[in-house]
C-alpha positions, -999 to +999 in steps of 0.1 A: -281-079+507-295-050+481-259-034+479-240-063+481-260-078+449-260-038+434-217-037+442-218-072+425-232-066+394-217-030+385-184-047+392-194-068+361-209-042+347-168-028+349-151-062+337-180-063+309-165-021+300-124-035+303-132-060+278-148-045+251-129-016+251-095-038+256-110-062+223-118-017+210-077-017+213-067-043+200-087-041+165-072-007+161-039-014+166-045-046+140-059-021+114-030+000+119-010-028+108-028-038+084-023-004+065+017-003+073+017-036+061-001-029+022+019+005+022+045-018+027+035-043-003+031-015-020+065-001-019+083-034-030+057-036-053+071-004-064+104-005-060+109-043-082+089-025-115+118+006-110+140-017-110+118-040-141+117-004-157+152+004-158+171-030-168+142-021-197+158+017-201+193+002-204+188-025-230+170-003-256+197+017-240+228-012-252+204-023-281+206+008-299+241+011-291+248-018-309+228-004-340+205-031-332+173-010-329+167+030-333+156+047-305+128+075-316+102+095-304+070+095-304+049+115-331+018+132-319-010+133-349-009+168-351+027+165-355+019+138-387-007+164-405+015+190-405+044+168-423+016+152-444 
């Protein structure tokens, strides 16, 4: 009787350990998937920002060709002091 109780309890412990291991594996998989989704979202936002930037540059270049806007390079404060 004692041996049967011991074996029954050990199977219960083993089953609990297996269940905990499966939950841990599923948790790690969900973390990996969440990380991949975050990286993908960042790539999408970077691509969208690059498109906006290129469209803005293209519009500025077209406006400069038409004479509507003059493109100048930024002047440092040191260069302004030298010019004055």
